[in-house]
SESETI-998326 format. One record per residue: x, y, z of N, C-alpha, C in turn. Coordinates in steps of 0.02 Angstrom, whole numbers, padded with zeros to 5 digits, always signed. Atoms other than C-alpha are relative to their C-alpha. Layout:
% residues N
XYZXYZXYZ
...
***
This chain:
% residues 275
+00040-00046-00045+05718+03501+03819+00046+00030+00061
-00043-00027-00045+05801+03621+03929-00031+00003+00066
+00024+00000-00067+05786+03619+04121-00020+00072+00024
+00017-00065-00024+05700+03759+04212+00056+00031+00044
-00052-00038-00036+05809+03893+04293-00006-00012+00074
+00000+00003-00074+05859+03874+04474+00040+00062+00021
-00041-00054-00026+05933+04011+04587+00073-00005-00021
-00066-00004+00018+06103+04065+04530+00046+00023+00060
-00037-00021-00060+06156+04128+04702-00030-00033+00065
+00025+00016-00068+06149+04063+04881-00022+00063+00033
+00022-00059-00033+06054+04180+04992-00028-00019+00069
+00027+00012-00064+06033+04184+05177-00074+00017+00004
+00066-00012-00001+05850+04162+05207-00027-00025-00068
+00026+00024+00063+05829+04078+05033-00064-00040+00012
+00063+00027-00012+05658+04010+05005-00014-00072-00024
+00007+00067+00025+05689+03833+04942-00041-00039+00050
+00038+00040-00044+05616+03759+05103-00070+00018+00011
+00068-00027-00010+05463+03869+05112-00038+00007-00067
+00030-00010+00069+05433+03867+04924-00067-00029-00016
+00073+00030+00012+05284+03746+04915-00053+00041+00032
+00050-00041-00032+05189+03849+05042-00011+00070-00034
+00008-00063+00031+05227+04012+04956-00036-00007-00069
+00033+00012+00072+05178+03946+04779-00074-00017+00013
+00077+00016-00014+05015+03875+04855-00038+00067+00021
+00033-00058-00022+04976+04046+04933-00013+00051-00051
+00006-00047+00054+04995+04141+04773-00053-00024-00046
+00047+00016+00048+04862+04145+04639+00027-00049-00057
-00026+00043+00058+04873+04013+04499+00018+00038-00064
-00013-00046+00054+04874+04148+04371-00012+00078+00016
+00009-00073-00014+04897+04339+04385+00040+00040-00052
-00027-00047+00049+04953+04489+04291+00072+00014+00010
-00075-00018-00012+05115+04570+04354+00021-00028+00068
-00028+00026-00062+05222+04485+04483+00055+00047+00025
-00052-00044-00024+05323+04601+04598+00038-00037+00060
-00040+00028-00058+05463+04538+04713+00052+00052+00019
-00048-00056-00013+05547+04689+04797+00056-00018+00047
-00061+00023-00035+05667+04585+04902+00023-00063-00037
-00004+00054+00046+05728+04478+04761+00048-00061+00026
-00041+00052-00029+05871+04388+04853+00023-00051-00053
-00017+00056+00048+05906+04216+04769-00050-00013-00052
+00057+00002+00053+05743+04231+04669-00029-00067-00009
+00031+00069+00009+05684+04053+04705-00068+00004-00020
+00071+00000+00013+05505+04101+04704-00013+00028-00071
+00010-00025+00073+05523+04200+04537+00014-00058-00048
-00015+00051+00050+05609+04056+04451-00051-00058-00001
+00053+00056-00004+05476+03928+04512-00063+00030-00035
+00056-00024+00030+05336+04045+04456+00010+00006-00077
-00021-00003+00074+05426+04075+04284-00012-00069-00031
+00003+00066+00028+05436+03886+04257-00072-00022-00010
+00073+00011+00005+05251+03873+04283-00040+00045-00041
+00035-00054+00041+05207+04023+04179-00057+00031+00033
+00055-00020-00041+05098+04094+04313-00012+00076-00005
+00014-00069+00004+05119+04282+04275+00013+00026-00075
-00014-00025+00067+05119+04390+04120+00061+00043-00006
-00066-00038-00004+05260+04504+04172+00024+00002+00074
-00030+00000-00064+05376+04525+04316+00046+00061+00015
-00044-00056-00023+05462+04667+04414+00037-00024+00059
-00046+00020-00051+05609+04611+04521+00042+00054+00023
-00041-00057-00027+05698+04730+04634+00030-00014+00066
-00032+00008-00063+05810+04752+04785+00033+00069+00010
-00041-00060-00013+05900+04895+04870+00076-00017-00007
-00072+00019+00009+06062+04797+04850+00019+00003-00075
-00013-00015+00070+06129+04865+04688+00045-00056-00028
-00043+00045+00022+06263+04732+04673-00041-00064-00022
+00046+00055+00019+06128+04596+04677-00038+00008-00062
+00038-00013+00063+06021+04676+04548+00042+00002-00062
-00043-00002+00058+06169+04704+04437+00017-00074-00027
-00015+00072+00021+06202+04514+04436-00053-00022-00044
+00057+00021+00044+06025+04485+04367-00003+00033-00064
-00004-00037+00061+06047+04625+04245+00048-00026-00050
-00053+00025+00045+06204+04552+04173-00012-00069-00024
+00025+00064+00031+06136+04375+04166-00052+00009-00047
+00056-00011+00051+05985+04443+04077+00027+00027-00064
-00019-00032+00064+06082+04550+03948+00070-00028-00029
-00066+00019+00027+06256+04473+03930+00033-00061+00041
-00016+00058-00037+06263+04301+04008+00062-00034-00022
-00060+00035+00026+06400+04234+03898+00062+00035+00025
-00054-00034-00031+06516+04371+03957+00011-00016+00075
-00011+00018-00070+06485+04331+04139+00027-00074+00006
-00019+00073-00001+06509+04143+04103+00077+00002-00019
-00074-00004+00024+06679+04186+04016+00047+00023+00054
-00042-00018-00058+06745+04279+04171-00003-00052+00056
+00005+00053-00052+06680+04146+04292+00048-00061-00016
-00041+00058+00020+06770+04012+04189+00074+00015+00010
-00067-00011-00014+06936+04101+04223+00023-00006+00071
-00020+00008-00071+06928+04083+04411+00010-00071+00018
-00012+00073-00021+06989+03933+04508-00018+00004+00076
+00027+00005-00070+06928+03876+04680+00065-00016+00046
-00051+00012-00062+07066+03901+04818+00000+00061+00036
+00004-00052-00049+07092+04016+04960+00033+00066-00027
-00034-00063+00025+07221+04135+04880-00041+00033-00054
+00042-00026+00057+07110+04155+04726-00062+00037+00029
+00058-00033-00032+06961+04197+04839+00018+00065+00026
-00019-00065-00032+07048+04334+04934+00022+00052-00055
-00017-00049+00052+07125+04403+04776-00062+00028-00037
+00063-00021+00034+06950+04412+04695-00040+00045+00049
+00034-00039-00048+06874+04484+04856+00033+00069+00007
-00035-00068-00009+07008+04622+04866-00005+00045-00061
+00005-00044+00060+06969+04683+04688-00055+00054+00014
+00049-00062-00009+06885+04854+04685-00051-00006-00059
+00047+00003+00054+06721+04825+04589-00007+00059-00044
+00006-00060+00041+06728+05002+04528+00053+00000-00060
-00048+00004+00050+06881+04958+04427-00012-00057-00057
+00021+00059+00041+06792+04809+04339-00051+00019-00051
+00058-00003+00047+06686+04801+04183-00063-00034+00028
+00064+00032-00027+06501+04753+04224+00002-00074+00001
-00001+00083-00007+06515+04566+04173+00048-00020+00051
-00048+00026-00045+06669+04550+04278-00026+00015+00076
+00030-00013-00063+06576+04635+04427-00046-00053+00020
+00052+00050-00015+06432+04516+04414+00037-00072+00010
-00035+00063-00013+06552+04365+04398+00036-00005+00071
-00032-00002-00065+06646+04421+04550-00048-00013+00059
+00046+00011-00052+06490+04431+04655-00028-00074+00002
+00020+00075+00002+06434+04254+04598+00056-00040+00026
-00057+00038-00024+06607+04183+04631+00004+00005+00075
-00005-00008-00074+06617+04256+04806-00057-00028+00037
+00062+00028-00033+06439+04203+04847+00006-00074+00001
-00001+00074+00004+06467+04025+04792+00060-00030+00035
-00055+00031-00027+06638+04002+04872+00019+00033+00071
-00010-00028-00068+06625+04113+05029-00036-00038+00051
+00021+00035-00057+06585+04052+05201-00084-00001+00001
+00070+00007-00008+06407+03982+05212-00047+00035-00045
+00041-00036+00049+06350+04072+05059-00026+00066+00022
+00022-00060-00024+06331+04230+05153+00017+00062-00046
-00016-00063+00031+06315+04403+05076+00002+00051+00062
-00005-00050-00053+06382+04525+05207+00046+00054-00015
-00046-00058+00010+06453+04696+05196+00011+00043+00061
-00012-00040-00062+06528+04816+05320-00036+00069-00011
+00033-00066-00001+06475+04994+05355+00018+00045-00065
-00016-00032+00067+06568+05051+05196-00024-00033-00064
+00029+00035+00060+06477+04927+05086+00051-00049-00025
-00053+00046+00026+06636+04815+05067-00016-00069+00018
+00015+00072-00013+06605+04629+05052+00057-00027+00047
-00050+00020-00049+06691+04547+05203-00010-00073+00022
+00005+00073-00019+06642+04359+05207+00060-00036-00009
-00065+00035+00012+06788+04247+05235-00010-00061-00044
-00002+00058+00046+06833+04097+05126-00041-00056+00027
+00035+00060-00020+06720+03944+05128+00038-00060-00022
-00036+00062+00021+06786+03768+05119-00052-00053-00022
+00047+00049+00032+06691+03659+05002+00036-00049-00045
-00038+00052+00034+06734+03500+04908+00010+00024-00076
-00005-00015+00072+06694+03563+04732-00060+00047-00016
+00058-00046+00008+06581+03720+04723-00009+00013-00071
+00010-00013+00076+06502+03738+04551-00020+00075-00007
+00012-00071+00005+06521+03926+04540-00010+00027-00072
+00014-00011+00066+06508+03917+04350-00040-00048-00035
+00046+00043+00025+06358+03827+04310-00031+00027-00062
+00020-00039+00060+06341+03884+04130-00066-00017-00024
+00070+00017+00025+06184+03783+04086-00052+00038+00039
+00051-00032-00044+06089+03854+04234+00003+00079-00011
-00006-00074+00012+06158+04034+04201-00041+00013-00066
+00040-00016+00066+06088+04022+04020-00075-00010+00013
+00069+00009-00012+05922+03952+04086-00029+00061+00039
+00023-00059-00045+05913+04099+04209-00007+00062-00044
-00001-00053+00049+05952+04217+04066-00067+00001-00040
+00060+00008+00040+05803+04152+03969-00061+00019+00045
+00052-00015-00046+05688+04164+04124-00007+00075+00012
+00002-00071-00016+05741+04345+04151-00007+00044-00064
-00004-00035+00064+05728+04395+03964-00043+00066+00000
+00046-00056+00004+05578+04509+03978-00015+00029+00068
+00014-00026-00066+05588+04551+04164+00028+00068+00013
-00029-00065-00018+05604+04728+04230+00035-00010+00065
-00045+00012-00062+05747+04735+04358+00017+00070+00020
-00011-00068-00029+05762+04885+04471+00038-00002+00065
-00025-00010-00068+05864+04947+04617-00047+00055+00029
+00047-00051-00033+05743+05030+04735-00031-00025+00066
+00032+00013-00064+05644+05035+04893-00066-00041-00008
+00052+00046+00008+05508+04903+04919-00068+00038-00012
+00066-00037+00004+05363+05035+04943-00004+00034-00067
+00003-00034+00063+05414+05136+04787-00014-00048-00058
+00007+00044+00058+05427+04988+04676-00068-00034-00001
+00064+00041-00003+05268+04890+04733-00063+00049-00010
+00058-00046+00000+05157+05048+04730-00037-00002-00069
+00029+00006+00070+05120+05018+04542-00043-00065-00006
+00037+00059+00004+05036+04852+04580-00076+00017+00006
+00075-00006+00003+04847+04840+04542-00034-00066+00010
+00042+00058-00003+04702+04720+04564+00022-00045-00059
-00022+00049+00052+04753+04558+04473+00075-00008-00003
-00067+00008-00010+04935+04576+04518+00015-00032+00065
-00021+00032-00064+05034+04487+04656+00068+00027+00020
-00060-00030-00028+05172+04544+04768+00025-00054+00052
-00029+00043-00054+05290+04427+04872+00055+00040+00031
-00046-00038-00042+05382+04516+05013+00040-00048+00039
-00042+00047-00041+05534+04426+05085+00055+00048+00028
-00046-00052-00028+05617+04563+05190+00057-00037+00042
-00048+00026-00046+05769+04540+05297-00039-00011+00068
+00043+00022-00057+05696+04444+05450+00007+00040+00064
-00001-00023-00066+05649+04518+05615+00044-00050+00047
-00048+00051-00036+05795+04440+05728-00044-00029+00058
+00036+00033-00055+05725+04311+05847+00035+00008+00070
-00035-00018-00065+05857+04359+05976+00052+00053-00017
-00049-00050+00013+05993+04491+05994+00060-00023-00036
-00061+00028+00033+06125+04378+05924-00018-00033-00069
+00022+00037+00060+06019+04309+05779+00016+00041-00066
-00006-00043+00062+06047+04455+05654+00074-00008-00025
-00070+00017+00012+06209+04374+05590+00028+00020-00063
-00026-00021+00065+06223+04448+05417-00028+00068-00018
+00023-00071+00024+06203+04619+05332-00004-00005-00076
+00005+00003+00071+06132+04623+05158+00010+00065-00030
-00007-00067+00026+06158+04807+05136+00029+00041+00057
-00034-00038-00055+06259+04940+05226-00048+00036+00044
+00049-00030-00043+06098+05011+05297-00050-00053+00026
+00036+00050-00035+05999+04914+05426-00073-00002-00020
+00078+00006+00007+05817+04850+05406-00028-00012+00067
+00023+00008-00064+05752+04883+05575-00075-00002+00007
+00069+00010-00014+05583+04880+05663-00044+00054-00034
+00038-00057+00039+05528+05051+05585-00012-00021-00073
+00006+00026+00068+05562+04974+05416-00052-00052-00009
+00053+00055-00001+05455+04820+05460-00064+00032+00007
+00063-00030-00006+05315+04936+05514-00019+00033-00066
+00021-00031+00063+05321+05032+05350-00015-00053-00050
+00013+00060+00046+05325+04860+05258-00073-00021+00010
+00064+00023-00022+05168+04809+05355-00054+00053-00031
+00046-00048+00025+05082+04971+05308-00006-00001-00073
-00001+00012+00068+05130+04947+05126-00042-00058-00023
+00036+00061+00013+05060+04773+05125-00077+00011+00008
+00067-00009-00008+04896+04833+05199-00029+00048-00057
+00025-00045+00053+04879+04973+05069-00011-00037-00067
+00006+00041+00061+04910+04848+04925-00061-00048+00007
+00058+00041-00009+04783+04726+04999-00068+00034-00007
+00060-00045+00001+04655+04863+05015-00020+00013-00072
+00011-00014+00073+04672+04891+04824-00010-00069-00038
+00014+00069+00034+04644+04701+04785+00056-00037-00026
-00062+00030+00016+04825+04658+04760+00009-00062+00038
-00013+00064-00042+04865+04476+04813+00072+00012+00034
-00061-00012-00039+05002+04484+04947+00019-00067+00034
-00033+00052-00043+05120+04348+05016+00058+00030+00030
-00053-00029-00035+05243+04392+05147+00034-00051+00049
-00032+00046-00051+05370+04291+05247+00046+00040+00045
-00041-00031-00054+05460+04337+05405+00012-00051+00053
-00008+00045-00061+05521+04260+05568-00064+00005+00040
+00059-00001-00044+05383+04214+05688+00021+00027+00067
-00016-00032-00065+05409+04339+05833-00065+00033+00029
+00054-00031-00027+05294+04423+05948-00014+00070-00037
+00005-00062+00042+05330+04584+05850-00036-00008-00064
+00035+00007+00062+05287+04519+05683-00067-00027-00002
+00071+00029-00007+05134+04421+05744-00050+00058+00010
+00044-00060-00012+05063+04588+05809-00004+00042-00061
-00003-00042+00055+05122+04678+05656-00052-00018-00059
+00045+00019+00049+05016+04572+05539-00067-00027+00020
+00059+00013-00027+04866+04551+05647-00059+00026-00045
+00048-00021+00047+04711+04549+05538+00010-00041-00070
-00013+00040+00057+04795+04458+05394-00008-00076+00011
-00001+00073-00007+04777+04277+05361+00076-00019+00009
-00068+00018-00014+04941+04203+05433+00004-00067+00036
-00011+00059-00036+05014+04043+05495+00074-00006+00014
-00069+00014-00026+05170+03980+05589+00023-00063-00039
-00028+00059+00035+05281+03858+05489+00068-00008+00024
-00072+00016-00020+05436+03769+05555+00040-00012-00065
-00037+00002+00059+05575+03790+05426+00077-00011+00020
-00071+00008-00016+05753+03718+05434+00042+00052-00032
-00046-00056+00031+05890+03850+05406+00077-00021+00006
-00072+00022+00005+06060+03787+05348+00054+00058+00010
-00052-00056-00005+06145+03961+05343-00011+00032+00071
-00001-00032-00066+06191+04022+05519+00072+00003+00019
-00069-00004-00023+06353+04073+05601+00017-00051+00046
-00011+00056-00050+06334+03932+05730-00034-00060-00025
+00032+00067+00028+06308+03753+05672-00055-00020+00050
+00050+00021-00044+06202+03724+05828-00066+00036-00010
+00060-00042+00014+06078+03857+05770-00029-00008-00066
+00020+00014+00066+06048+03779+05600-00063-00048-00007
+00054+00051+00001+05895+03675+05649-00065+00039-00025
+00061-00026+00019+05709+03714+05623-00015+00065+00039
+00025-00057-00032+05646+03889+05661-00074+00012-00023
+00069-00016+00023+05468+03958+05657-00002+00062-00043
+00001-00060+00040+05429+04073+05517-00079+00016-00009
+00073-00026+00010+05270+04179+05483-00011+00008-00075
+00023-00009+00073+05182+04167+05316-00066+00035-00006
+00055-00044-00001+05064+04309+05285-00035-00002-00071
+00032+00000+00068+04930+04308+05147-00065+00039-00005
+00060-00034+00006+04797+04417+05078-00015-00011-00076
+00021+00017+00068+04701+04353+04925-00068+00029-00012
+00068-00023+00013+04554+04450+04851-00047-00055-00032
+00043+00056+00030+04494+04289+04760-00017-00052+00051
+00017+00056-00046+04475+04192+04922-00048+00031+00054
***
């Protein structure tokens, strides 16, 4: 018996610690599952293991991230082969980081992203204004950056999934009654110094959060089940007034300062037409 797939990437804001509440908030069975900020895909893999949806559409505006899932889906053995050629040390890390992804074949690009993600500092995905990955080397005892069994399990889970690069509003607008959408946007910063990582060369600011709230309201009005997570701030609390929502303390191990890795309050927003 094969084990269910687990996330293949670390991701700041990953949902492992909030996963039970998210799964409980979603319907037990539904048609199409949309996840427009796919990140580490922890929610998708958990739902897939429970066979709770008929089909899935996973997307993100981060093309590098989506390409990883596309290559795992279509050519996982080639990705595993490239990963198996890497070794874990500082010189190797910077050699791989300095490679120009445009010069690599698709499986090698995906393997590079996985390797840097698993061996870089704190599992961050951060790019500069030019879109260049700039996370420094991380110091781990023995990072498992080539977990071939889990990569194959992920490939099976992703087999019939639609994977897209795109904006959350455009991707989710196809959702209809009987479908479910989970939104996990880049969080509203709880302070001026809290926004410690960049997932994309373009910021996701308050105007984008307002557009997301409008999208969620539009979908809910059409009978689509909505679950959304964000940081609990005065801004987000006001933004989702009228939705069912609750404050949940969640520990966060990924932060630029060790002293800031304790519990933080998160907002979990829900709209369910069957409740």
